[in-house]
N, C-alpha and C positions, 0 to 999 in steps of 0.2 A: 769616180764610182766608190761609194762608201760601203763597207761591210765590217763584220766582226771576225777577227781571226780565231785560231784555235784556243787562245787564252781569253777570249771575250773582249779583247781590246779593239777599239775603233781603228780602222785602217782606211786609207783613201788612195786609190790608184787612178791614173789617167784612164779615161774611158776608151782605151784602145789596146787591143792585144798586140804584143810584140811580134807575133807570127805573121798574120795577114791583115792586121789592123781592124779586125771585127770589133764591134762595140761590146765591151765587157758588161755594160748595163743590161744587155739582153741575155746574159748568162745566169748562173745561179751559184749560191754558196753551198759548198759541200764540205762538211767536217772542218769548218774554219778556213777553207780555201775558196777563192773566187775562180769559177770554171768558165772558160770562154765557150760561147755557144757554137763556134765554128768547128774547131778541131779538139776541143776539150782540154786545152792547156789549163793547168791549175796554178794559181798564184797565191803565195803566202802574204801576210800583212805587210812585209817589207818590199813587195813587188817582185820577189824572186820566183822564177818558174820552178815549181816543186814537182810537177809531173807532166809528162807528155805521153798520152795514152798510146800513140803509135809506136813509141819506143819501148813500151813495157814498164812494169813497176820497178825493175831492178836497174834501169838505165841510169848511168851517172851523167848528170847534167852540168853544163858549164855555168859558172857564176855570172857569165855575161848574158845568159838568157834571163832577162828580167824586163818588167814593165817600168813605167815611171810612177814612183810613189811620192806622196806629199806628207809633210808634217801635219799632224792633226791633234787636237786637244778637246776633250769633252769638258764642258763647264756650263753651269747654270741651265742645264737641260738642252744645250745646243752643242753641235759639233763644229768647231772652228778649224778651218783648213788654211794652210799657208802655202800657196803655189810658187812663191818667189824664192829668191836666193837668200840663204840664211834662215834663221828662225827668230821671230819677234820675242822679246823678253816676256811679254804678257799679252793677254787679250782683254778687251773691255768686259767689265762685269755688269750683269743685270742687277741693278741696285736693290731690287725688292726680293730677290731670291733668298729664302731662308728666314725672312721676316714674317711674323704671324699676322694674320688678318688680311693678307693680300690675295686677290683672285687674278689669274692671268690666263692669256691665250696667245697663240702664235699665229701670225699671218705671213704667208709667202706670196710676194707680188712681183710680177715681171714688168719692167719698163723698157721702152725702146730708147729712152734718154740715157745719158752717161752718168757716172757716179757723182760728179760735181753738181750736175743739174738736180739730181735727186736729193743730195744733201742740202743744197740751198732751198729747195722746195720744202723739205721737212722742217727746216729751221727758219722759215720766213712767215711772219704774221700778216703782212699786207696782202699777200695773195689770197688769204682765206676769206677776206671780205668780198671777193669776187668769185673765186672758184667754188667756195663752200657757202655762198650766201644763203642765209636762213637755216643752214644745217649746223655749221660750227661757229661762224661769225657773221655779223652784218655790219655794214659801215655805220658809224655813229658820228663821225666828224670830231671826235674828242681827241685832244692832244695827250700823248702818253710819253712819259720820260723813260728812257732805257739806258742801261750802262752795258758796255762791252769790255770784258777783261780777258787778256791773253793768259793761257795756262801752259803748264809744262807738257801737256798732251793735246792742246787745241785752244779753244776759246769758249767763253760762256756769255750769254746776254741775259740780263734780268730786266723785267718790265715792272713799272710802278703805276698804280692807279689805273689799271687796265679796265676798259669797259666790258661788262658782261650783260649784253642785251640782245634780244631778238634773234635767238638761235635755238634749235632743238636741243643740242647738247647741253647748253647752259641751263635751259628750262628743266630738263629731266634729271641731270646728274650733278649739278653744282648748287650748293646752298646759296641763296640769293643775298643773305645778309652777313655772311661770314667773311673774314679776311682771306686774301688769296696771295700766294707767292708763286710767280711763274718764271721759270728759267728755261732757256734753250741752250744746249751745249753741243759743240762739235768736238768729237774725240777722233784724233787722227789715227789711221788714214781715212776711214770710211764709215764712221758710226755717228749717228745723231741721237741725242737724248733730250726729251722734253718732259718737264716736271711741273705739275700743278699741285700745290699743297694748300689745303684750306684749314682755317682755324678750328673747325668743328671735328677734325680728325679724318675727313675724307681726303683722298689724294689720288693722283693719276701719274703714271710713268710710262712713256712711250719710247722704247729703245729700238732703233733700226740700224741694221748693218747692211751695206751695199756690196754686192758681189758682182764684179764685171763678168760678162759671159764671153766665151771665145767667139761666138758668132755675132757679137754686138749686143748692146743693151745691158741691162742690169737686173739681177734678181735681188730683191730686198726681203730680208727676214726681220719682221717686226714683232717684238714682245710687248704686248699690251698688258699692263699691270694696273690694278686699281684697288684702293682700300675704301670700302663702303660698309661701315659698321652694320653688322647683323644680316644685311641683305645681299652680300657680294654675289653668291651663285645665282640669285634671282635677277640681279641687275645685269649679269652677263647675258641673259636671254635677249635683252634689248640692246645692250651696249655693243656686243660683238657684231651683229648684222649691220648696225648703224656705222660702226668703225670701218667695216669692209665697204660699205657704200661710199663713205667719204674718201677712202684711199683710191677707189675706182675713179672718183672725180679727178684726183691728182694724176692717175694713169692717163686718162683721156687728154688732159691738158699737156702733160710732158711728152706724150706721144706726138701731139700736134707740133710742139716745139721741135722735137727731134726731126720730124718729117720736113718742117720748114727749113731747118738748118741744112738738110741734104738738098733741098730745092734750090737754095741760093748759094752764091759764092761765099766762102768764109769771110767773116767780118768781126772785128772786135766788138764784144758786147759792152754796152755802156751801163754804168751803175751810179747810184747816189748814196748818200749816207743812210738812207732807209734800208739798204741791203746790209743789215747789221753784221752778219757772220760770213758773208760771201768773201771779203778780203782774206780772212783767216783761213777759210777752206782752201782757197786757191793758192795762197802763199805756202801753207803747210804742205799741200800735195805736190806743189812744184819743187819745194825743197827736198822732199823725200825722193821724188823721181830723179832729181839731179844729184842726190847724195850730198846735199849741203846742210848746214845747220838750220833748224827750224826757227821761226820767229821767237824772240825772247818772251819769257813769261813775265807777268806783273804789270803790263801796260794796260791802262784803263782810260776809256773815253766815254763821254755822255752824249746821248743823241736824243733829239725830240722828233717824234713822228706822230702822224694822225691815223687813228684806226676807226 
């Protein structure tokens, strides 16, 4: 449960009162304190119980009366929360924040699939020719060269001579004759970043962070940024609903995958070299979970695939 304390700082507490475990999200914020809806216990930004109405205003409360608080940091218009042990040194930056000429909007989407499945989906080109056929991509049968490079915070894939045909997105929002640079980047532990940069000045950045939910599934926060000279706010009128439609297609497919995984006995998923960033995603996340050193940076491989 997120709120602002008496000093205006963002604070995040577990959505559970320490008294009788009522949901704090059903309460309210009063003078910078989060008040439980059940017995009115009030929490400060550090999770300490600052007031118990039944004991009166002058009651001295034990420091052991407290809820669970989490480290939180506001950055780039988002609130980043760390529920784990220790505090990370930094959080991923939204590359376009603070740069002139960019228009952006934020989408929040819930998936029944896990974090790794979502990350692989967001950074996977081949699926788009089937799941988003006609909307974002269509199969052309054209060979495409790609490189995959490991980084000190994940990995990046870059595509060369990528086809741009037969799709609504390319027809409406991409210049047909200009050069294009496309990169897909995994940022450990749970962020994907997709960049399209065109030689005429237009550009698109899609940064998504996956947040696992206690009751299963993942909530994904996506910042859609685009630079479209002169017409950015007008372009958003069409681009935003189209983006939401495309991500709903991903939701439907990944939900089917998650349901099918629950239906059958666990089995190792098979991959090919066309799954460009999947090995980096899995090896990085496994290393972090086991507190081992992550894969080394600077390794590069070239892959040929058909889109």
